[in-house]
C-alpha positions in Angstrom: 0.0 0.0 0.0 1.3 3.5 -0.9 0.5 6.7 1.1 2.0 10.0 0.1 4.5 8.3 -2.2 5.8 6.1 0.7 5.4 2.4 1.4 2.7 1.9 4.1 2.4 -1.2 6.2 -0.8 -1.1 8.3 -0.5 -2.1 12.0 -1.9 -5.6 12.5 -2.8 -5.3 16.2 -0.7 -8.4 17.1 1.0 -9.2 20.4 4.6 -8.4 19.5 6.7 -6.3 21.9 8.4 -3.2 20.6 11.6 -5.0 19.6 9.9 -7.6 17.5 7.5 -5.1 15.9 10.3 -2.7 15.1 12.5 -5.3 13.5 9.7 -6.4 11.3 8.6 -3.0 10.0 12.2 -1.7 9.7 13.1 -4.7 7.5 10.0 -4.2 5.4 10.9 -0.6 4.7 7.6 0.8 6.1 7.5 4.5 5.6 10.4 4.5 3.0 9.9 6.3 -0.3 8.8 4.0 -3.1 10.4 3.7 -6.6 8.6 4.0 -9.9 7.3 0.4 -9.6 5.8 1.0 -6.1 8.4 -0.9 -4.1 10.2 0.5 -1.0 13.7 1.8 -1.5 15.2 -0.8 0.8 15.0 -1.4 4.5 15.5 1.2 7.2 19.0 1.6 8.6 19.8 3.6 11.8 21.4 6.3 9.7 18.4 6.7 7.4 15.8 6.5 10.2 17.6 9.1 12.4 17.8 11.4 9.5 14.1 11.0 8.5 13.0 11.7 12.1 15.2 14.7 12.3 13.7 16.1 9.1 10.2 16.3 10.6 9.4 20.0 10.8 7.8 19.8 14.2 10.7 17.9 15.7 13.0 20.8 16.4 15.4 18.9 18.7 15.9 16.1 16.2 17.1 12.7 17.4 20.6 11.3 18.1 21.8 8.4 15.9 22.9 6.5 19.0 19.2 6.5 20.2 18.0 5.0 17.0 20.8 2.4 17.0 19.6 1.2 20.4 16.2 0.3 18.7 18.0 -1.9 16.2 20.2 -3.7 18.7 19.3 -6.9 20.5 18.7 -5.4 23.9 15.9 -4.6 26.3 15.8 -0.9 25.7 12.5 0.5 24.7 11.3 3.8 23.2 10.2 7.0 24.9 6.7 8.5 24.5 8.1 11.5 22.5 9.9 9.2 20.1 6.8 7.0 19.7 5.2 10.1 18.3 8.0 10.7 15.7 8.3 7.0 14.8 4.6 6.8 14.2 4.8 9.8 11.8 7.4 7.9 9.8 5.5 4.6 9.8 2.2 6.4 9.1 3.6 8.1 6.0 2.5 11.5 7.3 -1.1 10.4 7.1 -3.1 11.5 10.3 -5.2 8.4 10.6 -2.4 6.0 9.9 -0.1 7.9 12.3 -2.7 7.7 15.0 -3.0 3.9 14.4 0.7 3.4 14.5 1.0 5.5 17.7 -1.4 3.2 19.4 0.3 0.1 18.1 3.8 1.3 19.2 2.5 2.3 22.6 0.9 -1.1 23.1 4.1 -2.9 22.0 6.2 -0.7 24.4 3.8 -1.7 27.2 4.3 -5.4 26.4 8.1 -4.9 26.4 7.9 -3.3 29.8 5.7 -6.1 31.1 8.3 -8.7 29.9 11.1 -6.9 31.8 9.0 -6.6 34.9 8.3 -10.4 34.7 12.0 -11.1 34.4 12.7 -9.1 37.5 10.0 -10.9 39.4 11.6 -14.2 38.5 14.9 -13.0 39.7 16.6 -13.3 36.4 17.8 -9.7 36.3 20.6 -9.3 38.9 21.7 -6.0 37.5 19.8 -2.7 37.4 17.1 -3.1 34.6 17.2 -0.8 31.7 14.8 2.1 31.8 11.3 2.0 30.2 12.3 4.5 27.6 15.2 5.9 25.7 18.2 6.7 28.0 17.6 10.0 29.8 20.2 12.4 30.9 22.4 10.7 33.6 25.1 11.9 35.9 28.6 11.0 34.9 29.7 7.9 36.7 33.5 8.0 37.4 33.5 4.2 37.3 32.5 4.2 33.6 35.4 4.0 31.0 35.8 7.2 28.9 34.3 5.5 25.8 31.1 4.7 27.6 30.9 8.3 29.1 31.2 9.7 25.6 28.5 7.4 24.4 26.1 8.6 27.1 26.9 12.2 26.2 25.9 11.5 22.6 22.4 10.4 23.8 21.8 13.1 26.4 22.9 16.1 24.4 20.7 16.4 21.3 21.1 19.4 19.0 18.8 22.2 20.2 18.2 25.8 19.6 18.7 27.9 16.5 21.1 26.5 13.8 21.8 28.7 10.8 23.3 25.7 8.9 20.2 23.5 9.6 17.8 26.4 8.7 19.8 27.2 5.5 19.8 23.6 4.4 16.0 23.4 5.1 15.4 26.2 2.6 16.5 23.8 -0.1 15.1 20.5 1.2 11.8 21.2 2.9 8.5 21.8 1.3 7.9 22.0 -2.4 10.8 22.1 -4.9 9.4 25.4 -6.2 9.3 27.3 -2.9 12.8 28.8 -3.0 13.1 29.5 -6.8 9.6 30.9 -6.8 10.4 33.2 -3.9 13.4 34.6 -5.7 11.4 35.1 -8.9 8.6 36.8 -7.0 11.0 39.2 -5.3 12.6 40.2 -8.7 9.1 40.8 -10.2 8.2 42.9 -7.2 11.3 45.1 -7.8 10.4 45.5 -11.4 6.9 46.6 -10.6 8.2 49.1 -8.0 10.6 50.5 -10.5 7.8 51.0 -13.0 5.6 52.8 -10.5 8.6 55.0 -9.5 9.2 55.8 -13.2 12.8 54.5 -13.3 12.1 51.3 -15.3 13.3 53.0 -18.6 15.2 56.3 -18.2 17.8 58.0 -20.3 20.3 60.8 -19.4 22.8 62.8 -21.3 26.4 62.6 -20.2 28.8 65.6 -20.2 30.3 64.4 -23.5 26.8 64.5 -25.0 26.2 60.7 -25.2 22.6 59.7 -24.2 22.5 56.5 -22.3 19.7 54.2 -21.2 20.0 53.4 -17.5 16.5 52.2 -16.6 16.1 49.3 -14.1 14.5 47.0 -16.7 17.5 47.5 -19.0 20.0 46.1 -16.5 20.6 42.4 -17.1 22.0 41.9 -13.6 18.6 42.8 -12.2 16.4 41.2 -14.8 17.9 38.1 -16.5 19.9 37.3 -13.4 17.1 37.2 -10.8 14.2 36.2 -13.1 15.9 33.4 -15.1 19.4 32.3 -14.0 19.1 32.5 -10.2 15.8 30.5 -10.0 17.3 28.0 -12.4 20.4 27.6 -10.2 18.3 27.2 -7.1 16.0 24.6 -8.7 19.1 22.6 -9.8 20.5 22.6 -6.2 17.1 21.7 -4.7 16.6 18.7 -7.1 20.1 17.4 -6.6 19.8 17.7 -2.8 16.4 16.0 -2.7 17.7 13.2 -4.9 20.7 12.6 -2.7 18.8 12.6 0.6 15.8 10.6 -0.5 17.3 8.2 -3.0 21.0 8.3 -3.9 22.5 8.2 -0.4 20.1 5.5 0.8 20.8 3.3 -2.2 24.5 3.5 -1.7 24.3 2.7 2.0 21.9 -0.2 1.4 23.7 -1.7 -1.5 26.5 -3.2 0.7 25.7 -3.7 4.4 29.3 -4.1 5.3 30.0 -0.5 4.7 30.5 1.3 8.0 27.8 3.9 8.4 29.2 7.5 8.1 27.8 10.5 9.9 24.3 11.4 9.1 23.6 14.1 6.5 22.5 16.6 9.0 25.6 16.0 11.1 27.7 16.9 8.0 25.6 20.0 7.4 26.1 21.1 11.1 29.8 20.6 10.8 29.9 23.6 8.4 28.1 25.9 10.8 31.0 28.4 11.0 31.1 28.5 7.2 27.4 29.4 7.0 27.8 32.2 9.5 30.9 33.6 7.8 29.0 33.7 4.4 26.0 35.2 6.1 28.0 38.1 7.6 29.8 38.7 4.3 26.7 38.7 2.1 24.5 40.7 4.4 27.0 42.9 6.2 29.5 43.7 3.4 27.8 42.9 0.1 24.5 44.2 1.3 24.7 47.0 4.0 28.3 48.2 3.5 28.0 48.2 -0.3 24.6 50.0 -0.3 26.0 52.7 2.0 29.2 53.3 0.0 27.8 52.9 -3.5 24.2 54.2 -3.2 23.5 56.1 0.0 26.5 58.4 0.4 26.8 59.4 -3.3 23.1 60.3 -3.4 23.2 62.3 -0.2 26.4 64.2 -1.3 25.3 64.6 -4.9 28.6 63.2 -6.3 30.5 59.9 -6.5 33.1 57.9 -8.4 30.7 55.5 -9.8 29.0 55.5 -13.2 25.4 56.7 -13.3 22.8 54.0 -13.5 19.2 53.4 -12.1 20.5 53.6 -8.5 21.9 57.1 -8.7 19.4 58.9 -11.0 18.3 61.2 -8.2 21.6 63.1 -8.4 21.2 64.0 -12.1 17.5 63.6 -12.8 15.6 64.8 -9.6 12.6 65.2 -11.9 12.4 61.5 -12.4 12.8 60.3 -8.8 13.3 62.1 -5.4 16.2 61.3 -3.1 14.0 59.7 -0.3 12.4 57.4 -3.0 15.9 56.6 -4.4 17.2 55.7 -1.0 14.2 53.5 -0.1 14.2 51.6 -3.4 18.0 51.0 -3.5 17.9 49.8 0.1 15.1 47.3 -0.6 16.9 46.2 -3.8 20.2 45.6 -2.0 18.6 43.8 0.8 16.9 41.4 -1.7 20.2 41.1 -3.6 22.2 40.2 -0.5 19.7 37.6 0.7 19.7 36.0 -2.8 23.5 35.8 -2.9 23.6 34.3 0.6 21.2 31.6 -0.7 23.4 31.3 -3.8 26.6 30.7 -1.8 24.7 28.4 0.6 23.9 26.3 -2.4 27.6 26.0 -3.2 28.3 24.9 0.3 25.6 22.2 0.1 27.0 21.0 -3.3 30.5 20.7 -1.7 29.1 18.8 1.3 27.1 16.5 -1.0 30.2 15.8 -3.1 32.3 15.1 0.0 29.5 12.9 1.5 29.5 10.8 -1.7 33.3 10.6 -1.7 33.4 9.3 1.8 30.8 6.6 1.2 32.6 5.5 -2.0 35.9 5.3 -0.2 34.3 3.3 2.6 33.1 0.7 0.1 36.7 0.1 -1.0 37.8 -1.3 -4.4 36.8 -4.9 -3.8 33.1 -4.6 -4.8 30.8 -6.3 -7.2 29.9 -5.2 -10.7 26.3 -4.2 -9.6 27.6 -2.1 -6.8 30.1 -0.4 -9.0 27.4 0.3 -11.5 25.2 1.9 -8.9 28.0 4.0 -7.6 28.9 5.2 -11.1 25.4 6.1 -12.0 24.9 8.0 -8.8 28.2 9.8 -9.2 27.4 10.8 -12.7 24.0 12.2 -11.8 25.6 14.2 -9.0 28.2 15.7 -11.4 25.4 16.5 -13.9 23.6 18.5 -11.1 26.8 20.3 -10.1 27.6 21.0 -13.7 24.1 22.6 -14.2 24.7 24.7 -11.1 28.1 25.8 -12.4 26.7 26.8 -15.8 23.9 28.8 -14.1 26.5 30.5 -11.8 28.7 31.5 -14.8 25.7 32.9 -16.6 24.9 35.0 -13.5 28.5 36.3 -13.5 28.2 37.2 -17.2 25.1 39.2 -16.6 26.9 41.2 -13.8 30.0 41.9 -15.9 28.0 43.0 -18.9 26.2 45.6 -16.9 29.3 46.8 -15.1 31.1 47.3 -18.4 28.1 48.8 -20.3 27.6 51.7 -17.9 31.1 53.0 -18.6 30.9 52.6 -22.4 29.7 55.2 -24.9 26.9 52.9 -26.2 23.3 54.3 -25.8 22.1 50.9 -24.5 23.5 47.5 -23.8 21.9 45.8 -26.8 23.4 48.5 -29.1 26.7 47.9 -27.5 26.7 44.2 -28.3 25.3 44.7 -31.8 27.9 47.4 -32.6 30.7 45.0 -31.4 29.4 42.3 -33.7 29.1 44.7 -36.6 32.6 46.0 -36.2 34.0 42.6 -37.1 31.9 42.4 -40.3 32.3 45.9 -41.6 34.3 49.1 -41.2 31.8 50.8 -39.0 33.2 49.6 -35.8 34.6 52.1 -33.4 37.1 51.6 -30.5 35.4 51.1 -27.1 35.6 54.1 -24.8 35.7 52.8 -21.2 35.7 56.2 -19.6 37.2 57.0 -16.1 34.5 55.4 -14.0 34.8 52.7 -11.4 32.9 49.4 -11.9 31.7 48.2 -8.4 30.1 44.9 -9.6 33.2 43.8 -11.6 34.9 42.2 -8.6 31.7 40.5 -7.4 31.2 38.8 -10.7 34.8 37.6 -10.7 34.3 36.2 -7.2 31.2 34.3 -8.2 33.1 32.9 -11.2 35.9 31.7 -8.9 33.5 30.1 -6.4 31.4 28.1 -8.9 34.6 26.9 -10.6 36.2 25.8 -7.3 33.0 23.9 -6.4 33.0 22.2 -9.9 36.6 21.2 -9.6 36.1 19.9 -6.0 33.1 18.0 -7.1 35.0 16.5 -10.0 37.8 15.4 -7.6 35.5 13.9 -4.9 32.9 12.3 -7.2 35.3 11.0 -9.8 37.9 9.8 -7.3 39.7 6.6 -8.4 37.6 6.3 -11.6 38.5 6.1 -15.3 38.2 9.0 -17.6 34.6 9.8 -18.6 33.6 11.3 -22.0 30.7 13.2 -20.3 33.1 14.7 -17.7 35.4 15.9 -20.6 32.4 17.5 -22.3 31.3 19.2 -19.0 34.9 20.5 -18.3 35.2 21.8 -21.8 31.9 23.7 -21.6 32.9 25.3 -18.2 36.3 26.3 -19.6 34.5 27.9 -22.7 32.2 29.9 -20.6 34.9 31.1 -18.2 37.1 32.2 -21.2 34.1 34.1 -22.7 33.5 35.8 -19.4 37.1 36.9 -18.9 37.3 38.2 -22.5 34.1 40.4 -22.3 35.1 43.8 -23.6 38.8 42.8 -24.1 38.8 43.0 -27.9 36.5 43.9 -30.7 34.2 41.1 -31.6 34.1 39.5 -28.1 30.3 39.3 -28.4 30.6 36.4 -31.0 32.5 34.3 -28.5 30.2 35.3 -25.7 27.1 34.5 -27.7 28.4 31.1 -28.7 29.4 30.2 -25.2 26.1 31.4 -23.7 24.2 29.3 -26.3 26.3 26.2 -25.5 25.8 26.8 -21.8 22.0 27.1 -22.1 21.9 24.0 -24.2 23.9 22.1 -21.5 21.4 23.2 -18.9 18.9 20.9 -20.6 21.4 18.3 -21.9 24.3 18.1 -19.5 27.3 16.3 -20.9 26.3 16.9 -24.5 24.4 13.6 -24.7 23.3 11.9 -21.4 22.2 8.7 -23.0 25.5 8.1 -24.6 27.3 9.1 -21.4 25.3 6.6 -19.4 26.1 3.9 -21.8 29.8 4.6 -21.9 29.8 4.9 -18.2 28.4 1.4 -17.8 31.1 0.0 -20.1 33.8 1.5 -17.9 32.7 -0.5 -14.9 35.4 -3.0 -14.0 
């Protein structure tokens, strides 16, 4: 039976105690996601069950892996009332009626286990202190216990509580609908465009001191239109899909394919291990890229009426007070930069998650060793190739984001009337004698460094993923195609504006990149076939 795309096993109301009942349903895979044929994706393991319980939104404290391991072991330890609630949610497949039925069944089985222990004590068979009737509570440290056992108790009695930026950030990608995060970014970009239209700065021209009339409207800036409406939502959707695949399917299949593999840390433990990284990224994106950059680039120049930056939609109040007043300019740029800083925090968070995922896969693969069967090698290879395709899509999306930012930062200092005329003139200059040298002016380009930083970050994550996922493997044709495409886009990005006719190379690289978003590896079917033949 299937409920909410999970394998449901109804409680039978038998007379099993908790241990016998739990072994049966865990082996059957009750509550596990089902495959396309309706079969559960393997049995429960302590790692998978602990992670599934910790992912329940209402369970803020989570559950320790050691606690779940005690359920699987052949001992007399039972389950607490709180954990009965969470386990019933898993076995009931998030269905209210099924969860209620399983909660009653688990409570009855725990009562039978307690009765058995009481009967043993009455018969005098338990000459040591009996185990508690529920999961081990917090206990005082016994100096007689060896250090290893003290540490084991600490793992049980100190669950993760309180606010966790790493857990919250990972939850943005993995909880709820796959469309939640991309749709939120898209909605914010659309809201900014509507506000710019109401303020009258969506399409505005101004005459420079040299007489050149430039278009600096908000809707003409690719780093605020194409970036946040197309490429950023695409990037986030690719990260979400890859993360959900790894947590719900890929990781579970690798851990279940060979039982002899020592279970690594849970996924959430690996996410929590990067907690300082998340906080550092948060402070940089919000504090420096958001607040500090807004003050130095937007607020102070508008208040003083002068600045070293080229005029665009964010500084129109200094030269066109008839179009927008200073208070309106400050409020709009403040909202826009807050939105931008939050989006780029989510962007870098996605890169952290991709690195964690690649590292998790690499550790599991290394734990399997080289002496494994052909079927296991095939599954590892297919999972690794799918991960690299996801990372590749994210890399291409990130590079397209950097291209949008660099195009805008260079356009505002050129003599072209608008960005499309600039690109068209550059193409025409190669085919005729009408081309003119590009005049860069004397203005500073504040987003130039940011776009370069994004390019470096996505390339580092792609290289790291290639190393971890392709570790100890033969050379793959699809990996060569992916690497070539990334190198082409990076080259096109670096050469923007460097020579006359750069737009031809840029246009070709962008078309190849967009094609690879839908067809990673330049032929996925052929890649999968060749990958299968490489299995040794």
